[in-house]
N, C-alpha and C positions, 0 to 999 in steps of 0.2 A: 293580799294581792296587790300591793303597791309596787309601782315601777321605780327603780332606782336610776339615778343619773350617773352614768359612767364617768363623764369628764368633769362634773361639777358645774357645767354650764347649762342653762335652760334650753330645752329642745324647742324647736319651732312648733312641733306637734307631738301628740301622744296617740299611739295606735294600739287598740285592743282588737284582737281577732279571736273568733270562737267557732267551735263546732258544737251544735246543739243536737242532742239525740232524743228520740221518742218525744217529739214536740207535739203539743196540742194540735190536732188535725185542723180544726176550724180556724185557728189563728194563723196557720201558714198556707191555707188554701184560698183565702179571700183577698184578692189583690187590693181592692179599694180600702178595706178595713186595715190591712197591714200598712199601706202607705199613710193612711190617716193617723194610725197609732204612732208610727215613727215620728211624723210631724208634730203630733201633740207632745210626745215625750221631749223632743228637742226644744219646743217652745217653753215647756215647763222648766227646762234647764237654762233658759235665757238665750237660746240659739234660734235664729230665724232662718229657715231653709231658703236657699236661693232658688232652687228648682227641685221638683220631685218628678221622677220618671218611674213608671212601673209597667210590668208586662206579666201576663198570665200565659202559661204554657200548658196545653192540653196533652192528651195522650196518656199512655200507660205510666209514664214516668213524669207526669206533669208537675208543675210547681209555679212559683211566683218569684219574680226578681223585682226589687225596689232599690233605686239609687236616689239618695237624697244628697244633693250638692249643697255644701255649706261654703262660707267664705274661707277658701284655702283648705277645705277639709271635706269629709263625706261620711255618710252612713250607708252601708250597702248590705242587703240581705238577699240570699238566694235560697229557695226552699225546694225540696223534693218531697212531694206529698206522699208518694207511694212508700217512701222509706221513713216518713215522719222525721226528716232530717233537715237542718238548715245551717248555712254558714252566715256569720255576721261579722262585719267590719265596722268599727267605730273609730274614726280618725278625727281628733279635735285639736284646736289650737289654743294658745294662750293658757290661762289658768283653769280652763275647763277640765273636768275629770271624766274620761271615757267610761270609767267604771260606774258612775252614777247613771249614765244613759243605759249601759248594759244591764244593770240591776233592774231598772224600770221595765226594760223590754223583757227580761226574764219573767217578771210577774205576769205579763200578757201571754208569752209564748209557752210557758210552763214546761220546759224540757225536764225529763227525768234525770238526765245527766248532761254534762257539758265539759269541754276542755277549752281553756283560755290561754292565749299568749299575749305578750305585750312587747312593744318596742317604742323607742323614741325615733322621731323623724327629724332630720335637719338639726342635729345637735351642733351648736355653734361653739367654736373654740377660738381663742385669741390668735391662733395661727392660720386662720382660714385664708383662702386665696380668692 
């Protein structure tokens, strides 16, 4: 699951995005726990969150959204409890590996399956303007 560098230059950031299916109900329905878990995982990876915002949405299709702002980056999760589904974005800068954060969050969220995509953001080249 490694990302390749298309131009041979280091990107400003690396972005992992995922769809998580049949996720553990408890892990995606508790706003406070989910926000704390993401913060803990980031600190374990040596990243201190700048700000954490979270919301819980009720109703038949309720869920939780957590946005963790990092220096020049973010981790965002949106959950749909009724569908036991979540989307996850991990955007990190420098030599940080978004896959490490993703793997640790998978241990908590316990999806039965998932689809992952990757991209580089801000790939610099010698011909930039």
